[in-house]
TITIVO-974089 format. One record per residue (C-alpha): x, z, y; residue in one letter. Coordinates in steps of 0.2 Angstrom, whole numbers, padded with zeros to 4 digits, always signed. Layout:
residues N
XZYa...
***
This chain:
residues 661
+0233+0036-0089m+0244+0021-0085s+0262+0019-0080h+0256+0006-0067t+0246+0018-0057f+0249+0035-0048g+0241+0044-0033a+0254+0036-0021d+0253+0018-0028s+0247+0004-0017t+0237-0011-0022t+0251-0023-0023d+0261-0010-0034e+0246-0009-0046v+0245-0028-0048l+0264-0031-0048n+0266-0045-0061g+0248-0047-0065i+0240-0064-0064d+0221-0064-0060l+0218-0082-0061a+0201-0086-0068g+0194-0068-0064k+0178-0068-0052r+0175-0052-0043i+0161-0046-0032l+0166-0033-0019i+0153-0024-0007t+0158-0018+0010g+0170-0033+0013a+0171-0031+0032s+0182-0016+0034a+0194-0003+0027g+0195-0002+0008l+0184-0017+0005g+0195-0029+0015v+0211-0022+0007e+0204-0023-0011t+0199-0041-0008a+0216-0046-0001r+0226-0038-0015a+0214-0047-0028l+0215-0064-0019v+0233-0063-0017a+0235-0061-0036h+0224-0076-0041g+0206-0069-0041a+0191-0078-0035e+0182-0064-0024v+0165-0064-0017v+0164-0052-0003g+0147-0045+0002a+0144-0038+0020a+0130-0034+0032r+0138-0041+0047d+0146-0058+0043l+0153-0061+0060a+0162-0045+0059k+0168-0048+0041a+0174-0065+0046r+0186-0057+0059g+0191-0043+0047a+0196-0054+0032t+0207-0067+0040e+0222-0060+0030a+0211-0063+0014v+0207-0080+0019r+0225-0084+0023a+0229-0079+0005a+0217-0090-0002a+0222-0104+0009d+0240-0102+0003a+0234-0107-0014g+0232-0091-0022h+0214-0085-0027g+0198-0089-0018a+0187-0080-0006f+0169-0082+0000a+0157-0071+0010l+0139-0068+0007v+0127-0057+0017e+0121-0040+0010l+0113-0026+0020d+0112-0011+0007l+0100-0002+0019a+0087-0015+0017a+0080-0019-0001l+0074-0036+0004a+0092-0041+0009s+0099-0033-0008v+0087-0044-0018r+0090-0060-0008a+0109-0057-0011c+0107-0054-0029a+0095-0068-0032e+0106-0080-0023g+0121-0075-0034l+0110-0076-0050v+0103-0093-0046a+0121-0099-0043d+0124-0094-0061g+0142-0091-0061r+0147-0075-0070p+0158-0061-0063f+0171-0051-0072d+0170-0036-0061v+0158-0029-0048i+0166-0016-0036i+0153-0006-0027a+0163-0001-0012n+0152-0001+0003a+0143+0015+0010g+0141+0027+0024v+0147+0045+0026m+0140+0061+0034a+0129+0051+0046c+0116+0058+0057p+0099+0058+0049f+0092+0040+0048g+0081+0030+0036t+0084+0013+0028t+0073-0002+0031a+0062+0004+0017d+0061+0022+0022g+0074+0030+0012f+0086+0043+0018e+0100+0033+0025m+0115+0039+0014q+0105+0040-0002f+0097+0023+0001g+0114+0015+0006t+0127+0022-0005n+0116+0024-0021h+0099+0014-0021l+0106-0002-0013g+0120-0003-0025h+0108+0003-0040f+0097-0013-0036l+0111-0024-0034l+0120-0020-0050v+0105-0019-0061n+0100-0036-0054r+0116-0043-0058m+0121-0035-0074a+0117-0050-0084g+0130-0060-0074l+0144-0049-0080l+0155-0057-0093r+0160-0049-0110l+0173-0037-0105g+0166-0035-0088g+0167-0020-0077w+0157-0010-0065l+0167+0001-0053v+0157+0012-0042n+0167+0021-0028l+0162+0039-0026s+0171+0054-0019s+0174+0072-0021a+0158+0074-0010g+0148+0076-0027h+0154+0093-0027r+0144+0097-0012f+0127+0094-0020a+0116+0090-0035d+0105+0076-0033i+0087+0081-0029d+0074+0070-0037l+0060+0081-0029d+0066+0079-0011d+0078+0065-0009p+0073+0061+0009d+0074+0079+0015f+0055+0079+0019a+0054+0097+0015h+0071+0103+0018t+0082+0104+0033p+0094+0088+0034y+0112+0091+0031d+0124+0076+0032p+0136+0083+0019w+0122+0088+0007i+0115+0070+0009a+0132+0062+0006y+0135+0073-0009g+0119+0068-0017r+0122+0050-0015s+0139+0052-0022k+0134+0062-0037t+0120+0049-0040a+0134+0035-0040n+0144+0044-0053i+0129+0048-0065l+0124+0030-0063f+0140+0023-0068a+0141+0035-0083v+0124+0030-0089e+0127+0011-0085f+0142+0012-0096d+0132+0021-0111r+0118+0007-0109r+0130-0008-0109h+0145-0004-0118r+0138-0011-0134a+0138-0029-0126r+0156-0025-0120g+0152-0020-0102i+0160-0005-0096r+0158+0006-0080a+0167+0020-0071t+0166+0029-0055a+0182+0032-0045v+0187+0043-0030h+0200+0034-0020p+0206+0050-0011g+0204+0054+0008a+0207+0039+0019i+0204+0037+0037q+0192+0022+0039t+0177+0018+0049e+0167+0029+0037l+0174+0045+0046s+0167+0039+0064r+0154+0053+0063h+0166+0067+0061l+0171+0078+0076t+0188+0087+0075p+0179+0103+0071e+0169+0095+0057a+0185+0087+0050s+0194+0104+0049a+0179+0112+0040t+0179+0098+0028l+0197+0099+0024i+0196+0118+0021a+0181+0115+0010s+0190+0101+0000i+0206+0111-0002n+0196+0126-0009a+0187+0114-0021s+0204+0106-0026q+0211+0122-0030q+0197+0128-0040a+0198+0112-0051h+0217+0113-0053g+0221+0099-0041l+0234+0096-0027p+0229+0100-0010p+0221+0088+0002f+0231+0075+0011r+0227+0058+0018y+0231+0041+0010k+0234+0025+0017s+0221+0011+0015i+0232+0001+0002p+0234+0018-0008q+0216+0021-0007g+0211+0004-0012a+0223+0005-0027a+0211+0016-0036t+0198+0003-0037s+0210-0011-0041v+0218-0001-0055w+0200+0003-0062a+0195-0015-0061a+0210-0023-0068t+0222-0012-0078v+0214+0004-0083a+0212+0007-0102p+0194+0004-0105a+0191+0018-0118d+0200+0030-0107a+0190+0028-0091v+0174+0019-0096g+0160+0031-0094g+0170+0043-0084h+0173+0049-0066y+0191+0047-0060c+0200+0055-0046e+0216+0045-0042d+0222+0041-0059c+0214+0056-0069h+0198+0058-0077v+0189+0072-0068a+0175+0084-0072e+0157+0081-0067i+0152+0100-0066p+0137+0109-0072g+0120+0101-0076r+0125+0085-0067r+0134+0079-0083g+0118+0081-0094h+0110+0065-0099p+0093+0071-0093r+0100+0069-0075w+0109+0053-0079r+0094+0044-0086s+0083+0043-0071p+0097+0035-0062l+0098+0020-0073c+0086+0008-0082a+0069+0013-0088r+0068+0028-0078s+0055+0040-0083r+0052+0047-0066t+0040+0037-0054r+0047+0047-0039r+0047+0037-0022r+0066+0038-0020a+0070+0030-0036l+0056+0018-0039g+0052+0011-0056q+0063+0000-0067v+0058-0012-0080r+0068-0023-0092s+0070-0041-0087a+0080-0051-0100g+0098-0045-0099r+0097-0036-0082r+0087-0022-0076d+0076-0023-0060v+0072-0009-0048l+0055-0010-0041i+0055+0001-0025s+0041+0010-0019s+0043+0010+0000p+0032+0022+0010p+0015+0015+0016r+0017+0005+0032k+0006+0010+0046k-0001-0004+0057p+0008-0007+0074m+0000+0001+0089q-0003-0009+0105y-0004-0005+0123r-0008-0014+0140t+0003-0018+0154l-0004-0021+0172g-0021-0030+0172d-0023-0035+0154g-0006-0039+0146l-0008-0032+0128k+0009-0029+0119v+0015-0020+0105s+0019-0002+0109a+0038-0006+0105i+0045-0022+0111g+0062-0030+0106i+0076-0032+0119g+0085-0047+0113c+0101-0045+0124m+0111-0038+0109p+0108-0054+0100m+0120-0063+0112i+0134-0071+0102r+0152-0074+0111d+0143-0072+0127g+0145-0063+0144n+0137-0047+0137i+0144-0040+0121n+0136-0027+0110y+0149-0030+0096g+0147-0044+0084n+0131-0054+0083a+0125-0067+0071d+0112-0080+0075d+0105-0081+0057d+0104-0063+0056t+0096-0062+0073s+0083-0075+0069t+0078-0066+0053r+0077-0050+0063t+0064-0059+0076i+0054-0065+0061h+0053-0048+0053e+0048-0040+0069a+0034-0052+0071i+0029-0048+0052d+0029-0030+0057l+0016-0033+0071g+0028-0033+0086i+0023-0045+0099t+0033-0042+0114f+0051-0050+0115f+0062-0049+0131d+0076-0060+0136t+0083-0067+0152a+0093-0082+0159e+0108-0071+0163m+0109-0066+0144y+0123-0077+0137g+0120-0085+0150p+0106-0095+0144f+0110-0095+0125s+0099-0079+0122n+0084-0089+0128e+0088-0104+0117e+0090-0092+0101l+0073-0083+0105v+0065-0100+0108g+0071-0107+0091a+0066-0091+0082a+0048-0092+0088i+0046-0110+0084k+0031-0112+0074g+0026-0093+0077r+0022-0093+0095r+0003-0089+0094e-0001-0071+0099g+0018-0066+0106l+0021-0060+0123v+0038-0069+0129i+0046-0061+0144a+0061-0068+0153t+0069-0064+0169k+0078-0073+0184f+0089-0068+0199a+0105-0077+0200m+0111-0094+0208k+0124-0102+0197w+0139-0113+0198d+0138-0119+0180g+0138-0104+0169n+0145-0093+0182t+0134-0082+0192p+0138-0083+0211i+0126-0071+0219g+0108-0066+0219t+0094-0078+0225d+0076-0072+0227g+0070-0088+0235s+0054-0096+0229p+0065-0112+0225e+0077-0102+0213n+0062-0094+0205a+0055-0111+0202r+0072-0118+0195r+0074-0103+0184a+0056-0104+0177c+0058-0123+0173e+0075-0120+0164g+0068-0105+0154s+0053-0114+0148l+0064-0128+0142r+0076-0117+0133r+0062-0106+0126l+0053-0122+0120g+0036-0115+0127i+0023-0120+0139d+0020-0104+0148t+0031-0089+0151i+0019-0073+0148d+0029-0061+0159l+0042-0068+0172f+0052-0054+0180y+0063-0055+0195q+0079-0048+0186h+0086-0040+0203r+0079-0038+0220v+0088-0050+0232d+0091-0039+0248p+0092-0055+0259n+0075-0062+0254v+0060-0052+0258p+0050-0047+0242i+0035-0055+0249e+0043-0072+0249e+0050-0070+0231t+0033-0064+0224v+0024-0077+0234g+0034-0091+0225g+0031-0083+0208m+0013-0082+0212a+0013-0101+0214e+0020-0102+0197l+0006-0092+0190v-0007-0104+0199k+0002-0119+0191e+0000-0111+0173g+0019-0110+0171k+0018-0091+0171v+0004-0079+0165r+0010-0062+0173h+0023-0057+0186i+0035-0043+0185g+0050-0034+0194l+0065-0025+0188s+0075-0011+0195e+0065-0012+0211a+0063+0003+0223a+0046+0012+0225a+0042+0005+0242e+0048-0013+0235t+0035-0011+0222v+0021-0007+0234r+0025-0021+0245r+0026-0033+0231a+0009-0027+0224a+0001-0032+0241k+0005-0051+0238v+0000-0053+0219h-0004-0041+0205p+0012-0035+0196i+0010-0033+0177a+0026-0022+0174a+0042-0015+0181l+0056-0016+0170q+0070-0002+0174s+0081+0009+0164e+0072+0025+0158y+0076+0036+0144s+0080+0054+0140i+0097+0054+0148w+0091+0043+0163e+0076+0050+0172r+0078+0044+0190d+0062+0034+0190v+0052+0050+0188e+0056+0054+0206h+0045+0041+0215d+0046+0024+0205i+0034+0029+0191l+0021+0036+0204a+0022+0020+0214a+0019+0009+0198c+0004+0020+0194r-0004+0019+0211e-0006+0000+0208h-0009+0000+0189g+0008-0008+0185i+0015-0005+0168g+0033+0002+0165f+0045-0006+0153v+0060+0005+0150p+0076-0005+0145y+0091+0004+0137s+0078+0017+0130p+0092+0023+0118l+0105+0025+0132g+0114+0009+0126r+0114+0016+0108g+0122+0033+0113f+0105+0043+0110l+0104+0036+0092a+0118+0048+0087g+0131+0036+0079g+0143+0035+0094i+0154+0051+0096r+0169+0043+0103s+0175+0026+0111l+0183+0023+0093d+0165+0020+0087d+0164+0005+0098l+0170-0013+0094p+0186-0017+0104a+0177-0029+0116h+0160-0019+0117d+0156-0019+0136w+0150-0001+0134r+0169+0004+0135r+0166+0002+0154n+0151+0013+0155d+0154+0029+0165p+0144+0039+0153r+0155+0034+0139y+0171+0040+0147t+0181+0053+0138p+0177+0065+0153e+0158+0062+0152n+0155+0059+0134m+0158+0076+0127p+0146+0083+0140k+0132+0070+0135n+0134+0073+0117l+0124+0089+0120a+0109+0079+0123i+0112+0069+0107v+0113+0085+0098d+0097+0092+0105a+0089+0075+0100i+0096+0077+0082a+0088+0094+0082e+0071+0088+0085v+0074+0073+0073a+0078+0085+0059a+0061+0095+0062r+0052+0078+0059h+0063+0071+0046g+0066+0055+0056v+0080+0047+0066s+0087+0051+0083n+0082+0034+0089a+0063+0037+0084q+0063+0053+0093i+0071+0045+0109a+0057+0031+0108l+0044+0043+0105a+0048+0054+0120w+0046+0038+0131l+0030+0034+0123l+0024+0052+0126a+0027+0050+0145q+0012+0039+0147g+0001+0025+0139p+0007+0013+0152d+0025+0014+0145i+0032+0001+0133v+0050+0003+0128p+0061-0012+0123i+0075-0005+0112p+0089-0019+0109g+0090-0024+0091v+0099-0037+0082k+0098-0031+0064r+0083-0027+0051s+0088-0009+0049a+0088-0005+0068t+0072-0015+0070l+0062-0005+0056r+0068+0011+0062d+0062+0007+0080s+0046+0000+0074a+0041+0017+0067g+0043+0027+0083a+0025+0026+0088p+0020+0036+0073d+0030+0051+0078v+0021+0064+0088v+0031+0076+0098l+0025+0095+0100t+0027+0104+0116a+0042+0113+0108d+0050+0097+0105d+0048+0091+0123l+0054+0108+0128a+0070+0107+0118t+0074+0090+0125i+0070+0094+0143a+0082+0109+0142a+0096+0099+0136a+0092+0083+0147a+0084+0089+0164p+0082+0075+0176n+0099+0073+0184g+0108+0082+0171g+0117+0068+0163t+0136+0067+0166a+0141+0051+0175g+0131+0037+0183p+0122+0024+0173r+0132+0009+0180y+0149+0007+0188p+0149+0007+0207e+0145-0012+0208a+0130-0011+0196g+0123+0005+0205m+0123-0006+0221a+0111-0018+0213r+0097-0006+0208v+0083+0002+0217k+0082-0011+0231l
***
């Protein structure tokens, strides 16, 4: 095809001697792997690159080399937020770029997910089809009018298209068992056909499109693959390669993989690759019926289908607009804690929103967290949980800023327990004086007049619980607190506290893999009409199914020290995740929704607070109350996760010493 590109070429070899000054290029997925390397190479050769990423904090850290190239006087680089799993985010990104008005020479649709457990996007579409195809479909159609004469769309696909035809009748696996590879193949088939059809429709005005397979590269996309799944996949690919007269499977480096899209975007002959699908540097066949126009057309403008997964498309000037048809949203359900505290059936744990603080769940971004809180309120969620310990202090400030002007009807819960030397905790202090100090500080940081639910975060063994609760009761009399709660208290402590003042809720860890409270603590709560608020209802993310090794966690994630995540315990605990996935497949929902639905099924007095920091996770959790588990579902989960059957304690030794006091 071109002497400047072969299967082993790197990005810099492809661009050797090429000056891209004046070229403006949009790249999705600019926070890892191929996206970062593609951006680096293009900027180093003079291009102005706009990188789109869901997690801007992560992207800023990952693109230091790209920004260094720009600072050195080569090209230019900027980041914009784009969550392909949320069509509102896609629209906002596209509209911002359209409003800016500056044209692009190339759009490289690079981002995606691969063979992940079943999940849905923020709009209810199957995750892989929704992210890999529909998100890019909307973005590209809304931005088509910004492409200059001679512009290019480069859609990254893969050999995964050989696994599956698209299915316009059941794109979300509502009527067929979910298979992650079938779902992945469908999304990649759709990407190829979209590029082919986009080229046919726009070539008359000098805009071309191609789909490319960069080869097999080990990046974050492969995090869901077990060694067994990798071996099976490689064998399948080799059989397919042989059937199509192609060389056997081998891994390429990231610079070699990124070279494919760089080549297609800058030096590939337009008439040779426009409207085609390329593997490495060769035009490849799109087998069977998938190449037929009747399959391509519904994937581009003026779709004749009104099927939910694709939505409707109408012409809008020089660009096409996808009008999504998301599933009907059910109203949020509500429950009552204790003696009359009405809250949404799902609350929001705000701890993961800590940025650069003492408890790290990967990267967090204040703007993204604020938008997530606002969206939660719009979904009918009223219950938000924070603590002075989170940050410390900064999480309360974030929540306070986010709810400003939207306070009415919300239930804001916060917690105290520690005495402090500046920002350093120096011990537990359950004295009434410390409760008052903490309350007044929390009120100030949250910007509210009354705390709806004020917990003692950890019981102080040196202060009788009667004294602590008595001091908290004084805050209720003064109107600074509406309801009192405890956290990680033993059954007898709960009973003693309830004799002093009504307790609205006990917050302790409870989930499918942590059921110790079932021995006696839940019973003690129910004796006194106390609601139960499970924290870590998804096992700190493990039960959601996206973590199968420590490599799936960011480098500074505190869960790397969790005993249940160790190399010894994790393989045993994955059996629990697999059982949840089996139940999730029956219902066509995510693992997270099953784990939350299981908790909700344990009693009407239970309100879990999953930790969230992004829209997609929020929307998924918000749908859990609509999932009704059957007796067979509950039996499947009980067999895999009996009480006490999880491998490893829930905290290291020091943490375990501070619970059930």
